[in-house]
C-alpha positions in Angstrom: 0.1 -11.8 32.5 2.9 -10.1 30.6 2.3 -6.8 32.2 2.4 -8.4 35.7 5.7 -10.0 34.8 7.2 -6.8 33.6 6.0 -5.0 36.8 7.7 -7.7 38.9 11.0 -7.2 37.0 10.8 -3.4 37.5 10.2 -3.8 41.2 13.1 -6.3 41.6 15.7 -4.2 39.8 14.5 -1.1 41.7 15.2 -2.9 45.0 18.3 -4.7 43.9 20.1 -2.7 41.3 23.0 -4.4 39.4 26.4 -4.1 40.9 27.8 -2.5 37.7 25.3 0.4 38.0 26.2 0.9 41.7 29.8 1.1 40.9 29.3 3.8 38.3 27.4 6.3 40.5 30.3 8.7 40.6 31.8 9.3 37.1 34.2 12.0 36.2 33.5 13.8 32.9 36.4 14.8 30.8 37.4 18.4 31.5 35.2 18.6 34.7 36.4 20.9 37.5 36.6 18.9 40.8 36.7 20.5 44.2 37.8 18.6 47.3 34.3 17.6 48.4 33.6 16.1 45.0 36.8 14.1 45.1 35.9 12.8 48.6 32.4 11.7 47.4 34.0 9.8 44.5 36.5 8.1 46.8 33.8 6.9 49.2 31.7 5.6 46.4 34.3 4.0 44.2 37.3 2.9 46.3 37.5 -0.9 46.6 38.6 -0.7 50.2 35.2 0.9 51.1 33.3 -1.6 49.0 35.2 -4.5 50.7 34.5 -3.1 54.2 30.8 -2.7 53.3 30.7 -6.3 52.0 32.2 -7.5 55.3 29.4 -5.8 57.2 26.9 -7.7 55.0 28.7 -10.9 55.7 28.5 -10.4 59.5 24.8 -9.4 59.3 24.1 -12.7 57.5 26.0 -14.5 60.3 23.5 -13.1 62.8 20.7 -14.7 60.9 22.6 -18.0 60.8 23.1 -17.9 64.6 19.4 -17.1 65.1 18.4 -20.2 63.1 19.3 -22.3 66.1 16.0 -21.0 67.7 13.9 -22.3 64.8 12.8 -25.8 64.1 14.7 -27.8 61.4 12.3 -29.6 59.0 13.4 -32.1 56.4 11.9 -34.6 54.0 13.5 -37.8 52.9 12.4 -40.4 50.4 13.9 -43.8 49.6 13.5 -46.6 47.1 15.2 -50.0 46.9 14.7 -53.1 44.8 15.7 -56.5 46.4 16.4 -59.8 44.7 16.7 -62.6 47.5 19.8 -64.7 47.8 20.8 -67.8 49.7 23.1 -67.7 52.7 26.4 -69.7 52.7 24.7 -72.3 55.0 22.3 -73.0 52.1 19.3 -71.6 53.8 17.1 -69.2 51.8 17.3 -65.6 53.0 14.2 -64.8 51.1 11.8 -66.9 49.1 13.6 -67.6 45.8 12.6 -65.4 43.0 10.6 -63.1 45.2 11.9 -59.8 43.9 10.3 -56.9 45.6 10.4 -53.0 45.8 10.6 -51.0 49.0 9.4 -47.4 49.2 9.6 -44.9 52.1 9.0 -41.1 52.7 9.6 -39.4 56.0 9.0 -35.8 57.2 11.1 -35.0 60.3 11.2 -32.1 62.6 14.0 -31.2 65.1 13.7 -28.4 67.6 16.2 -27.1 70.1 14.5 -27.2 73.5 17.3 -26.1 75.8 21.1 -25.7 75.2 22.2 -23.7 78.3 22.2 -20.4 76.4 24.6 -21.6 73.6 22.4 -20.2 70.8 21.9 -16.9 72.6 25.6 -16.6 73.1 26.2 -17.3 69.4 23.8 -14.6 68.4 25.4 -12.1 70.8 28.9 -12.8 69.4 27.7 -12.3 65.9 26.0 -9.0 66.8 29.2 -7.7 68.4 31.2 -8.8 65.3 28.8 -7.0 63.1 29.1 -3.9 65.2 32.9 -4.2 64.9 32.6 -4.5 61.1 30.5 -1.4 60.9 33.2 0.5 62.9 35.8 -0.9 60.6 33.9 0.4 57.6 33.8 3.8 59.3 37.5 3.7 59.9 38.2 2.8 56.2 36.0 5.6 55.1 37.8 8.1 57.3 41.2 6.8 55.9 39.9 7.3 52.4 38.8 10.8 53.2 42.2 11.7 54.6 44.1 10.1 51.7 42.0 12.1 49.2 42.5 15.3 51.1 46.3 14.7 51.3 46.5 13.8 47.6 44.3 16.7 46.5 46.4 19.2 48.5 49.6 17.7 47.1 48.2 18.1 43.6 47.5 21.8 44.3 51.0 22.2 45.6 52.4 20.6 42.4 50.3 22.9 40.3 51.7 25.9 42.2 55.3 24.5 41.8 54.6 24.2 38.1 53.5 27.8 37.9 56.7 28.8 39.7 58.8 26.8 37.3 57.1 28.3 34.3 57.7 31.8 35.7 61.3 30.9 36.3 61.7 29.9 32.6 60.1 33.1 31.5 62.4 35.2 33.7 65.5 33.4 32.5 64.3 33.7 28.9 63.9 37.4 29.4 67.3 37.7 30.9 68.8 35.8 28.0 67.3 38.3 25.5 68.6 41.1 27.6 72.1 39.7 27.8 72.2 39.1 24.0 71.1 42.7 23.5 73.9 44.1 25.8 76.5 41.8 24.1 75.5 42.9 20.6 76.1 46.6 21.5 79.3 45.7 23.4 78.1 46.5 26.9 78.4 43.0 28.3 80.7 40.1 27.6 79.9 36.8 25.9 80.1 35.2 29.3 76.8 36.8 30.2 75.0 35.3 27.2 76.5 31.8 27.8 75.6 31.9 31.5 72.0 33.0 30.7 71.7 30.1 28.2 72.9 27.6 30.9 70.5 29.1 33.4 67.6 28.8 31.0 68.5 25.2 30.3 68.5 24.4 34.0 65.2 26.2 34.4 63.7 24.1 31.7 64.9 21.0 33.4 63.2 22.1 36.6 60.1 22.7 34.6 60.2 19.1 33.3 60.6 17.9 36.9 57.6 20.0 38.0 55.5 18.6 35.1 56.4 15.0 36.1 55.7 15.7 39.8 52.2 17.1 38.7 51.5 13.9 36.7 52.5 11.7 39.7 50.4 13.8 42.1 47.4 13.5 39.7 47.9 9.7 39.6 48.1 9.6 43.4 44.8 11.4 43.7 43.2 9.1 41.1 44.3 6.1 43.2 43.1 7.7 46.4 39.7 8.1 44.8 39.7 4.5 43.5 39.5 5.8 40.0 43.0 5.0 38.5 41.7 5.4 34.9 40.0 8.8 35.5 39.9 11.1 32.4 41.6 14.5 32.4 40.0 16.9 34.8 40.7 20.3 36.4 41.0 21.1 40.1 39.6 24.1 41.7 42.3 26.2 43.3 41.6 27.9 46.6 43.5 30.4 48.5 44.1 28.9 52.0 44.5 31.3 54.9 46.2 29.3 57.7 44.3 29.5 60.9 45.4 28.3 64.4 44.0 24.9 65.2 41.3 25.2 68.0 41.9 22.0 69.9 45.0 21.5 72.1 46.9 18.3 72.1 45.5 16.9 75.4 41.9 17.5 74.3 42.6 15.9 70.9 44.1 12.9 72.5 41.1 12.3 74.7 38.8 12.8 71.8 40.8 10.3 69.7 40.6 7.7 72.5 36.8 8.2 72.6 35.9 8.6 69.0 38.4 6.7 66.8 36.4 4.0 65.0 39.3 1.6 64.7 39.9 1.8 68.5 36.2 1.3 69.2 36.2 -1.6 66.8 38.9 -3.3 68.7 37.0 -2.7 72.0 34.0 -4.4 70.4 36.1 -7.3 69.2 37.3 -7.7 72.7 33.7 -7.9 74.0 32.9 -10.4 71.3 35.9 -12.5 72.2 34.9 -12.5 75.9 31.5 -13.8 74.8 33.3 -16.4 72.6 35.1 -17.8 75.7 31.7 -18.2 77.4 30.4 -19.8 74.2 33.2 -22.3 74.1 32.7 -23.3 77.7 29.0 -24.1 77.0 30.2 -27.1 75.0 30.7 -28.8 78.4 27.0 -28.6 79.0 24.3 -31.0 77.7 21.5 -30.0 75.4 17.9 -31.2 74.9 16.4 -31.6 71.4 12.9 -32.5 70.5 12.1 -34.7 67.5 9.0 -35.6 65.6 8.4 -37.5 62.4 5.7 -38.8 60.1 6.3 -41.3 57.4 4.8 -43.6 54.7 6.4 -46.7 53.4 6.0 -50.3 52.3 6.2 -52.7 49.4 2.9 -52.1 47.8 0.3 -49.4 47.7 -1.4 -48.3 49.8 1.7 -47.6 52.0 1.7 -48.0 55.7 1.8 -44.9 57.8 3.5 -44.1 61.1 4.7 -41.3 63.3 7.1 -40.7 66.2 7.6 -38.0 68.9 10.4 -37.8 71.4 13.1 -35.8 73.0 16.9 -36.4 73.1 19.3 -35.5 75.9 22.9 -35.2 74.7 25.5 -35.2 77.4 29.1 -34.6 76.4 31.2 -36.9 78.6 34.6 -36.9 76.8 35.3 -35.1 73.5 39.0 -35.7 73.2 39.8 -32.4 75.1 38.6 -30.5 72.1 36.4 -28.2 74.3 39.3 -27.4 76.6 41.5 -26.4 73.6 38.7 -24.3 72.2 38.5 -22.4 75.4 42.3 -22.0 75.5 42.3 -20.7 71.9 39.6 -18.2 72.7 41.5 -16.9 75.7 44.7 -16.6 73.8 42.9 -14.7 71.0 41.5 -12.3 73.7 45.0 -11.6 74.8 46.0 -10.8 71.2 43.1 -8.4 70.9 44.0 -6.6 74.1 47.6 -6.3 73.0 46.5 -4.9 69.6 44.3 -2.4 71.5 47.2 -1.1 73.5 49.4 -0.9 70.4 46.7 1.1 68.6 46.5 3.6 71.5 50.2 4.1 71.4 50.1 4.6 67.6 47.3 7.2 68.1 49.4 9.0 70.6 52.4 9.1 68.3 50.3 10.0 65.3 48.8 13.0 67.1 52.2 14.1 68.3 53.6 14.0 64.8 50.6 15.8 63.4 50.8 18.6 65.9 54.5 18.9 65.5 54.1 19.1 61.7 51.4 21.8 62.2 53.6 23.9 64.4 56.5 23.6 62.1 54.4 24.4 59.0 52.9 27.5 60.8 56.4 28.8 61.6 57.5 28.1 58.0 54.6 30.1 56.6 55.7 33.2 58.5 59.3 32.8 57.5 58.6 32.1 53.8 56.2 35.1 53.5 59.1 37.3 54.5 61.5 35.4 52.3 59.3 35.8 49.3 59.0 39.6 49.8 62.7 39.9 50.3 63.5 37.7 47.3 61.1 39.7 45.1 62.7 43.0 46.2 66.2 41.6 45.6 65.2 40.3 42.1 63.9 43.8 41.2 67.1 45.4 42.4 69.3 42.9 40.5 67.3 43.4 37.3 67.5 47.1 37.7 71.3 47.0 38.3 71.8 44.8 35.4 69.7 46.9 33.1 71.7 50.0 34.3 74.9 48.2 33.3 76.3 47.9 36.9 75.0 44.4 37.8 76.5 41.0 37.0 75.0 37.9 35.4 75.8 35.9 38.6 73.8 38.4 40.6 70.8 38.0 38.3 71.0 34.2 38.5 71.2 34.2 42.3 68.3 36.6 42.6 66.0 34.6 40.2 66.8 31.3 41.8 66.3 32.7 45.3 62.9 34.1 44.3 61.8 30.8 42.8 63.0 28.8 45.8 61.1 31.2 48.2 57.9 30.8 46.2 58.2 27.0 46.3 59.0 27.0 50.0 56.0 29.2 50.7 53.6 26.9 48.7 55.0 23.8 50.6 54.5 25.5 53.9 50.9 26.5 53.2 49.8 23.1 51.8 51.8 21.2 54.5 49.8 23.2 57.1 46.5 22.1 55.6 47.7 18.4 55.4 48.8 18.6 59.1 45.3 19.8 60.0 43.7 17.0 58.0 46.0 14.5 59.7 44.9 15.8 63.2 41.2 15.5 62.1 41.8 12.0 60.9 43.7 11.1 64.1 40.9 12.2 66.4 38.2 10.4 64.3 36.6 13.4 62.6 35.2 12.9 59.1 
Protein backbone atom coordinates (compact mmCIF):
# COMPACT_ATOMS: atom_id res chain seq x y z
CA UNK A 1 0.00 0.00 0.00
CA UNK A 2 2.85 2.38 0.89
CA UNK A 3 4.61 1.69 -2.41
CA UNK A 4 1.42 2.42 -4.34
CA UNK A 5 1.03 5.73 -2.48
CA UNK A 6 4.59 6.79 -3.27
CA UNK A 7 4.10 5.86 -6.93
CA UNK A 8 0.99 8.06 -7.09
CA UNK A 9 2.93 11.00 -5.58
CA UNK A 10 5.76 10.58 -8.07
CA UNK A 11 3.29 10.53 -10.97
CA UNK A 12 1.47 13.59 -9.64
CA UNK A 13 4.58 15.74 -9.26
CA UNK A 14 5.91 14.63 -12.63
CA UNK A 15 2.72 15.85 -14.30
CA UNK A 16 2.28 18.96 -12.14
CA UNK A 17 5.69 20.24 -10.98
CA UNK A 18 5.68 22.91 -8.26
CA UNK A 19 5.67 26.50 -9.45
CA UNK A 20 8.91 27.27 -7.62
CA UNK A 21 10.71 24.63 -9.67
CA UNK A 22 9.26 25.94 -12.93
CA UNK A 23 10.42 29.45 -12.11
CA UNK A 24 14.02 28.30 -11.54
CA UNK A 25 14.57 26.49 -14.83
CA UNK A 26 16.91 29.21 -16.08
CA UNK A 27 19.51 30.12 -13.45
CA UNK A 28 22.65 32.16 -14.06
CA UNK A 29 25.78 30.87 -12.37
CA UNK A 30 28.24 33.41 -11.02
CA UNK A 31 30.93 34.15 -13.59
CA UNK A 32 29.02 32.45 -16.41
CA UNK A 33 29.54 33.81 -19.92
CA UNK A 34 26.19 34.63 -21.54
CA UNK A 35 25.60 35.01 -25.24
CA UNK A 36 22.53 36.71 -26.70
CA UNK A 37 20.54 33.51 -27.26
CA UNK A 38 21.07 32.42 -23.66
CA UNK A 39 19.83 35.79 -22.41
CA UNK A 40 16.73 35.48 -24.61
CA UNK A 41 15.95 32.01 -23.23
CA UNK A 42 16.29 33.33 -19.69
CA UNK A 43 13.96 36.24 -20.46
CA UNK A 44 11.28 34.02 -22.00
CA UNK A 45 11.43 31.61 -19.04
CA UNK A 46 11.62 34.09 -16.17
CA UNK A 47 10.06 37.40 -17.15
CA UNK A 48 6.82 37.98 -15.21
CA UNK A 49 5.13 39.49 -18.26
CA UNK A 50 5.48 36.16 -20.10
CA UNK A 51 4.27 34.23 -17.05
CA UNK A 52 1.27 36.57 -16.73
CA UNK A 53 0.35 36.21 -20.42
CA UNK A 54 0.66 32.42 -20.17
CA UNK A 55 -1.62 32.48 -17.13
CA UNK A 56 -4.17 34.51 -19.09
CA UNK A 57 -4.21 31.80 -21.75
CA UNK A 58 -4.97 29.20 -19.08
CA UNK A 59 -7.76 31.38 -17.69
CA UNK A 60 -9.40 31.62 -21.11
CA UNK A 61 -9.01 27.90 -21.76
CA UNK A 62 -10.89 27.27 -18.51
CA UNK A 63 -13.66 29.60 -19.67
CA UNK A 64 -14.18 27.41 -22.75
CA UNK A 65 -14.93 24.51 -20.42
CA UNK A 66 -17.27 26.69 -18.39
CA UNK A 67 -19.19 27.63 -21.52
CA UNK A 68 -19.40 24.00 -22.65
CA UNK A 69 -20.90 23.03 -19.31
CA UNK A 70 -24.18 24.43 -20.63
CA UNK A 71 -24.47 21.37 -22.87
CA UNK A 72 -24.27 18.96 -19.92
CA UNK A 73 -26.93 18.09 -17.35
CA UNK A 74 -26.85 19.74 -13.94
CA UNK A 75 -27.33 17.23 -11.13
CA UNK A 76 -27.88 18.15 -7.50
CA UNK A 77 -28.78 16.53 -4.20
CA UNK A 78 -30.58 18.28 -1.36
CA UNK A 79 -31.52 17.06 2.10
CA UNK A 80 -33.70 18.72 4.72
CA UNK A 81 -34.68 18.18 8.31
CA UNK A 82 -37.18 20.08 10.47
CA UNK A 83 -38.66 19.60 13.94
CA UNK A 84 -42.10 21.08 14.61
CA UNK A 85 -43.89 21.85 17.88
CA UNK A 86 -47.60 22.69 17.17
CA UNK A 87 -49.06 26.00 18.26
CA UNK A 88 -52.51 27.57 18.58
CA UNK A 89 -53.77 30.21 16.19
CA UNK A 90 -54.92 33.65 17.46
CA UNK A 91 -58.52 32.51 16.95
CA UNK A 92 -57.93 29.83 19.54
CA UNK A 93 -58.09 26.90 17.19
CA UNK A 94 -55.40 24.26 17.36
CA UNK A 95 -53.06 24.35 14.37
CA UNK A 96 -51.81 20.92 15.25
CA UNK A 97 -52.75 18.53 17.93
CA UNK A 98 -51.33 19.92 21.18
CA UNK A 99 -48.07 18.29 22.21
CA UNK A 100 -47.73 16.45 18.93
CA UNK A 101 -44.04 17.28 18.27
CA UNK A 102 -42.82 15.64 15.09
CA UNK A 103 -39.76 15.48 12.77
CA UNK A 104 -39.80 15.93 9.02
CA UNK A 105 -37.10 14.45 6.73
CA UNK A 106 -36.55 14.89 3.00
CA UNK A 107 -33.93 14.05 0.34
CA UNK A 108 -34.20 14.91 -3.34
CA UNK A 109 -32.01 14.21 -6.36
CA UNK A 110 -32.67 16.66 -9.19
CA UNK A 111 -31.53 16.86 -12.79
CA UNK A 112 -31.80 19.84 -15.13
CA UNK A 113 -30.90 19.62 -18.81
CA UNK A 114 -30.82 22.39 -21.36
CA UNK A 115 -32.94 21.19 -24.28
CA UNK A 116 -32.91 24.19 -26.61
CA UNK A 117 -31.69 27.76 -26.11
CA UNK A 118 -31.59 29.09 -29.71
CA UNK A 119 -27.79 28.62 -29.94
CA UNK A 120 -26.95 30.64 -26.83
CA UNK A 121 -24.59 28.01 -25.39
CA UNK A 122 -22.95 27.46 -28.78
CA UNK A 123 -22.36 31.21 -29.10
CA UNK A 124 -20.82 31.34 -25.62
CA UNK A 125 -18.42 28.53 -26.51
CA UNK A 126 -17.45 30.25 -29.76
CA UNK A 127 -16.80 33.56 -27.99
CA UNK A 128 -14.55 31.90 -25.43
CA UNK A 129 -12.64 30.04 -28.15
CA UNK A 130 -11.97 33.32 -29.92
CA UNK A 131 -10.93 34.97 -26.65
CA UNK A 132 -8.52 32.10 -26.01
CA UNK A 133 -7.06 32.49 -29.48
CA UNK A 134 -6.59 36.19 -28.81
CA UNK A 135 -4.88 35.43 -25.49
CA UNK A 136 -2.45 33.08 -27.24
CA UNK A 137 -1.62 35.81 -29.75
CA UNK A 138 -1.13 38.25 -26.87
CA UNK A 139 1.32 35.77 -25.33
CA UNK A 140 3.18 35.63 -28.63
CA UNK A 141 3.32 39.44 -28.76
CA UNK A 142 4.61 39.63 -25.17
CA UNK A 143 7.30 37.07 -25.94
CA UNK A 144 8.43 38.98 -29.04
CA UNK A 145 8.58 42.19 -27.01
CA UNK A 146 10.71 40.44 -24.40
CA UNK A 147 13.04 39.16 -27.12
CA UNK A 148 13.45 42.68 -28.51
CA UNK A 149 14.00 44.20 -25.07
CA UNK A 150 16.70 41.62 -24.31
CA UNK A 151 18.38 42.19 -27.68
CA UNK A 152 18.37 45.94 -27.19
CA UNK A 153 19.66 45.72 -23.62
CA UNK A 154 22.34 43.17 -24.57
CA UNK A 155 23.63 45.32 -27.43
CA UNK A 156 23.63 48.42 -25.24
CA UNK A 157 25.63 46.48 -22.65
CA UNK A 158 28.20 45.55 -25.30
CA UNK A 159 28.33 49.18 -26.38
CA UNK A 160 28.91 50.26 -22.78
CA UNK A 161 31.71 47.73 -22.45
CA UNK A 162 33.34 49.14 -25.61
CA UNK A 163 32.98 52.67 -24.26
CA UNK A 164 34.62 51.56 -21.02
CA UNK A 165 37.56 50.15 -22.97
CA UNK A 166 37.88 53.45 -24.84
CA UNK A 167 37.79 55.36 -21.55
CA UNK A 168 40.49 53.11 -20.06
CA UNK A 169 42.67 53.60 -23.12
CA UNK A 170 42.11 57.35 -22.85
CA UNK A 171 43.31 57.34 -19.23
CA UNK A 172 46.38 55.33 -20.21
CA UNK A 173 47.20 57.71 -23.07
CA UNK A 174 46.89 60.81 -20.88
CA UNK A 175 48.88 59.10 -18.12
CA UNK A 176 51.63 58.37 -20.63
CA UNK A 177 51.50 61.97 -21.84
CA UNK A 178 51.81 63.22 -18.24
CA UNK A 179 54.95 61.16 -17.70
CA UNK A 180 56.35 62.49 -20.96
CA UNK A 181 55.55 66.11 -20.04
CA UNK A 182 57.19 65.70 -16.62
CA UNK A 183 60.31 64.30 -18.26
CA UNK A 184 60.57 67.22 -20.69
CA UNK A 185 59.96 69.72 -17.87
CA UNK A 186 62.68 68.20 -15.69
CA UNK A 187 65.27 68.62 -18.46
CA UNK A 188 64.02 72.12 -19.25
CA UNK A 189 62.61 71.36 -22.70
CA UNK A 190 58.95 72.07 -21.90
CA UNK A 191 57.32 74.57 -19.54
CA UNK A 192 55.42 73.80 -16.33
CA UNK A 193 52.20 74.56 -18.23
CA UNK A 194 52.52 71.28 -20.12
CA UNK A 195 52.69 69.29 -16.87
CA UNK A 196 49.74 71.12 -15.35
CA UNK A 197 47.64 70.70 -18.48
CA UNK A 198 48.50 66.98 -18.67
CA UNK A 199 47.38 66.56 -15.05
CA UNK A 200 44.09 68.33 -15.79
CA UNK A 201 43.54 66.20 -18.90
CA UNK A 202 44.24 63.03 -16.90
CA UNK A 203 41.72 64.08 -14.24
CA UNK A 204 39.08 64.69 -16.91
CA UNK A 205 39.83 61.30 -18.47
CA UNK A 206 39.37 59.63 -15.09
CA UNK A 207 36.02 61.39 -14.71
CA UNK A 208 35.00 60.03 -18.12
CA UNK A 209 36.11 56.59 -16.93
CA UNK A 210 33.85 56.88 -13.86
CA UNK A 211 30.94 57.83 -16.12
CA UNK A 212 31.65 54.86 -18.40
CA UNK A 213 31.74 52.50 -15.40
CA UNK A 214 28.41 53.85 -14.17
CA UNK A 215 26.89 53.53 -17.65
CA UNK A 216 28.05 49.91 -17.73
CA UNK A 217 26.41 49.18 -14.37
CA UNK A 218 23.14 50.74 -15.57
CA UNK A 219 23.30 48.78 -18.84
CA UNK A 220 23.81 45.54 -16.91
CA UNK A 221 20.87 46.32 -14.62
CA UNK A 222 18.73 47.09 -17.68
CA UNK A 223 19.61 43.72 -19.21
CA UNK A 224 18.84 41.95 -15.92
CA UNK A 225 15.45 43.64 -15.84
CA UNK A 226 14.78 42.73 -19.49
CA UNK A 227 15.51 39.08 -18.60
CA UNK A 228 13.21 39.22 -15.56
CA UNK A 229 16.25 38.49 -13.38
CA UNK A 230 16.89 41.72 -11.41
CA UNK A 231 19.03 39.98 -8.78
CA UNK A 232 21.21 38.08 -11.26
CA UNK A 233 24.76 37.33 -10.05
CA UNK A 234 27.80 38.75 -11.80
CA UNK A 235 28.27 37.29 -15.28
CA UNK A 236 30.28 37.93 -18.41
CA UNK A 237 28.97 38.67 -21.88
CA UNK A 238 30.40 37.20 -25.03
CA UNK A 239 31.68 39.91 -27.32
CA UNK A 240 31.12 39.54 -31.02
CA UNK A 241 32.43 41.54 -33.93
CA UNK A 242 29.38 42.68 -35.87
CA UNK A 243 29.79 43.28 -39.58
CA UNK A 244 26.91 45.54 -40.67
CA UNK A 245 24.99 44.09 -43.60
CA UNK A 246 22.29 45.74 -45.73
CA UNK A 247 18.81 44.72 -44.61
CA UNK A 248 17.21 42.46 -47.22
CA UNK A 249 13.58 43.61 -46.93
CA UNK A 250 12.42 46.94 -48.34
CA UNK A 251 10.01 49.11 -46.37
CA UNK A 252 6.87 48.28 -48.39
CA UNK A 253 7.42 44.52 -48.06
CA UNK A 254 8.13 44.87 -44.36
CA UNK A 255 4.95 46.87 -43.84
CA UNK A 256 2.78 44.26 -45.56
CA UNK A 257 4.47 41.50 -43.59
CA UNK A 258 3.84 43.41 -40.36
CA UNK A 259 0.14 43.81 -41.18
CA UNK A 260 -0.06 40.05 -41.84
CA UNK A 261 2.12 38.61 -39.07
CA UNK A 262 2.12 41.00 -36.11
CA UNK A 263 0.58 38.95 -33.25
CA UNK A 264 -0.81 42.00 -31.44
CA UNK A 265 -2.63 43.09 -34.61
CA UNK A 266 -3.92 39.56 -35.19
CA UNK A 267 -5.03 39.49 -31.55
CA UNK A 268 -7.13 42.61 -32.03
CA UNK A 269 -8.66 41.11 -35.17
CA UNK A 270 -9.59 38.01 -33.16
CA UNK A 271 -11.02 40.21 -30.38
CA UNK A 272 -13.12 41.95 -33.02
CA UNK A 273 -14.53 38.61 -34.19
CA UNK A 274 -15.23 37.61 -30.58
CA UNK A 275 -17.06 40.88 -29.96
CA UNK A 276 -19.19 40.41 -33.08
CA UNK A 277 -20.17 37.02 -31.66
CA UNK A 278 -20.82 38.68 -28.30
CA UNK A 279 -23.38 40.98 -29.95
CA UNK A 280 -25.17 37.93 -31.34
CA UNK A 281 -25.00 36.29 -27.92
CA UNK A 282 -26.54 39.34 -26.22
CA UNK A 283 -29.42 39.34 -28.74
CA UNK A 284 -30.23 35.73 -27.88
CA UNK A 285 -31.45 36.91 -24.47
CA UNK A 286 -34.59 38.00 -26.35
CA UNK A 287 -35.35 34.34 -27.19
CA UNK A 288 -36.95 31.68 -24.97
CA UNK A 289 -35.29 28.52 -23.79
CA UNK A 290 -36.53 25.05 -22.95
CA UNK A 291 -35.19 23.15 -19.96
CA UNK A 292 -35.94 19.59 -18.98
CA UNK A 293 -36.22 18.64 -15.31
CA UNK A 294 -36.37 15.39 -13.41
CA UNK A 295 -36.27 14.51 -9.74
CA UNK A 296 -36.51 11.65 -7.32
CA UNK A 297 -37.00 12.03 -3.59
CA UNK A 298 -37.61 10.43 -0.24
CA UNK A 299 -39.29 12.06 2.72
CA UNK A 300 -41.70 11.78 5.60
CA UNK A 301 -42.02 11.85 9.39
CA UNK A 302 -41.20 8.23 10.12
CA UNK A 303 -39.25 5.43 8.54
CA UNK A 304 -39.72 4.01 6.02
CA UNK A 305 -39.95 7.26 4.06
CA UNK A 306 -42.33 7.84 1.21
CA UNK A 307 -40.84 7.99 -2.26
CA UNK A 308 -41.73 10.07 -5.32
CA UNK A 309 -40.47 11.30 -8.64
CA UNK A 310 -41.20 13.98 -11.22
CA UNK A 311 -40.34 14.61 -14.87
CA UNK A 312 -41.15 17.70 -16.85
CA UNK A 313 -40.04 20.48 -19.13
CA UNK A 314 -40.06 24.24 -18.63
CA UNK A 315 -40.42 26.91 -21.30
CA UNK A 316 -38.97 30.26 -20.19
CA UNK A 317 -40.12 33.20 -22.31
CA UNK A 318 -38.56 36.61 -21.54
CA UNK A 319 -41.33 39.19 -21.89
CA UNK A 320 -39.81 42.24 -20.20
CA UNK A 321 -36.42 42.39 -18.46
CA UNK A 322 -36.26 46.06 -17.65
CA UNK A 323 -34.51 46.76 -20.99
CA UNK A 324 -31.39 45.00 -19.67
CA UNK A 325 -31.01 42.98 -22.88
CA UNK A 326 -31.19 46.13 -24.99
CA UNK A 327 -28.44 47.77 -22.96
CA UNK A 328 -26.32 44.64 -23.13
CA UNK A 329 -26.57 44.73 -26.91
CA UNK A 330 -25.71 48.46 -26.93
CA UNK A 331 -22.70 47.83 -24.72
CA UNK A 332 -21.47 45.03 -26.95
CA UNK A 333 -21.78 47.23 -30.05
CA UNK A 334 -19.94 50.11 -28.37
CA UNK A 335 -17.15 47.75 -27.29
CA UNK A 336 -16.86 46.55 -30.89
CA UNK A 337 -16.34 50.14 -32.06
CA UNK A 338 -13.60 50.57 -29.43
CA UNK A 339 -11.82 47.45 -30.68
CA UNK A 340 -12.05 48.64 -34.30
CA UNK A 341 -10.57 52.01 -33.32
CA UNK A 342 -7.77 50.29 -31.39
CA UNK A 343 -7.06 48.16 -34.45
CA UNK A 344 -6.72 51.25 -36.65
CA UNK A 345 -4.50 52.93 -34.05
CA UNK A 346 -2.21 49.92 -33.91
CA UNK A 347 -1.87 49.84 -37.69
CA UNK A 348 -0.83 53.49 -37.60
CA UNK A 349 1.63 52.78 -34.79
CA UNK A 350 3.15 49.91 -36.79
CA UNK A 351 3.60 52.19 -39.80
CA UNK A 352 5.33 54.83 -37.67
CA UNK A 353 7.41 52.23 -35.84
CA UNK A 354 8.68 50.78 -39.11
CA UNK A 355 9.39 54.22 -40.55
CA UNK A 356 11.48 55.11 -37.51
CA UNK A 357 13.31 51.78 -37.53
CA UNK A 358 14.23 52.07 -41.21
CA UNK A 359 15.27 55.69 -40.76
CA UNK A 360 17.46 54.73 -37.79
CA UNK A 361 18.98 51.88 -39.81
CA UNK A 362 19.80 54.19 -42.72
CA UNK A 363 21.30 56.80 -40.40
CA UNK A 364 23.37 54.20 -38.50
CA UNK A 365 24.66 52.76 -41.79
CA UNK A 366 25.84 56.19 -42.90
CA UNK A 367 27.41 56.83 -39.50
CA UNK A 368 29.38 53.57 -39.69
CA UNK A 369 31.03 54.64 -42.94
CA UNK A 370 31.78 58.12 -41.59
CA UNK A 371 33.10 56.95 -38.22
CA UNK A 372 35.39 54.35 -39.79
CA UNK A 373 37.10 57.13 -41.69
CA UNK A 374 37.07 59.37 -38.61
CA UNK A 375 38.79 56.70 -36.48
CA UNK A 376 41.54 56.20 -39.08
CA UNK A 377 42.11 59.92 -39.42
CA UNK A 378 42.06 60.49 -35.66
CA UNK A 379 44.56 57.66 -35.13
CA UNK A 380 46.91 59.12 -37.72
CA UNK A 381 46.52 62.57 -36.22
CA UNK A 382 47.28 61.22 -32.74
CA UNK A 383 50.44 59.49 -33.96
CA UNK A 384 51.59 62.71 -35.64
CA UNK A 385 50.85 64.78 -32.53
CA UNK A 386 52.72 62.33 -30.30
CA UNK A 387 55.63 62.31 -32.71
CA UNK A 388 55.75 66.11 -32.92
CA UNK A 389 55.60 66.43 -29.15
CA UNK A 390 58.32 63.83 -28.65
CA UNK A 391 60.46 65.73 -31.15
CA UNK A 392 59.96 68.92 -29.16
CA UNK A 393 58.03 70.81 -31.84
CA UNK A 394 54.45 69.96 -30.80
CA UNK A 395 52.32 71.56 -28.11
CA UNK A 396 50.36 70.13 -25.16
CA UNK A 397 47.14 71.50 -26.61
CA UNK A 398 47.78 69.63 -29.84
CA UNK A 399 48.26 66.37 -27.87
CA UNK A 400 45.04 66.95 -25.90
CA UNK A 401 43.00 67.68 -29.00
CA UNK A 402 44.36 64.60 -30.79
CA UNK A 403 43.70 62.20 -27.89
CA UNK A 404 40.20 63.55 -27.29
CA UNK A 405 39.37 63.37 -31.01
CA UNK A 406 40.57 59.76 -31.20
CA UNK A 407 38.55 58.78 -28.12
CA UNK A 408 35.41 60.49 -29.45
CA UNK A 409 35.82 58.81 -32.85
CA UNK A 410 36.07 55.37 -31.24
CA UNK A 411 32.99 56.04 -29.12
CA UNK A 412 31.04 57.27 -32.13
CA UNK A 413 32.05 54.20 -34.14
CA UNK A 414 30.87 51.83 -31.39
CA UNK A 415 27.57 53.72 -31.13
CA UNK A 416 27.03 53.49 -34.90
CA UNK A 417 27.72 49.74 -35.03
CA UNK A 418 25.47 48.81 -32.11
CA UNK A 419 22.75 51.28 -33.12
CA UNK A 420 22.76 49.54 -36.52
CA UNK A 421 22.13 46.18 -34.84
CA UNK A 422 19.42 47.65 -32.59
CA UNK A 423 17.69 49.16 -35.63
CA UNK A 424 17.70 45.76 -37.34
CA UNK A 425 16.26 44.16 -34.20
CA UNK A 426 13.57 46.85 -34.12
CA UNK A 427 12.59 46.09 -37.73
CA UNK A 428 12.38 42.38 -36.96
CA UNK A 429 10.19 43.05 -33.95
CA UNK A 430 8.00 45.48 -35.94
CA UNK A 431 7.24 42.90 -38.64
CA UNK A 432 6.53 40.13 -36.14
CA UNK A 433 9.72 38.08 -36.48
CA UNK A 434 11.00 36.23 -33.36
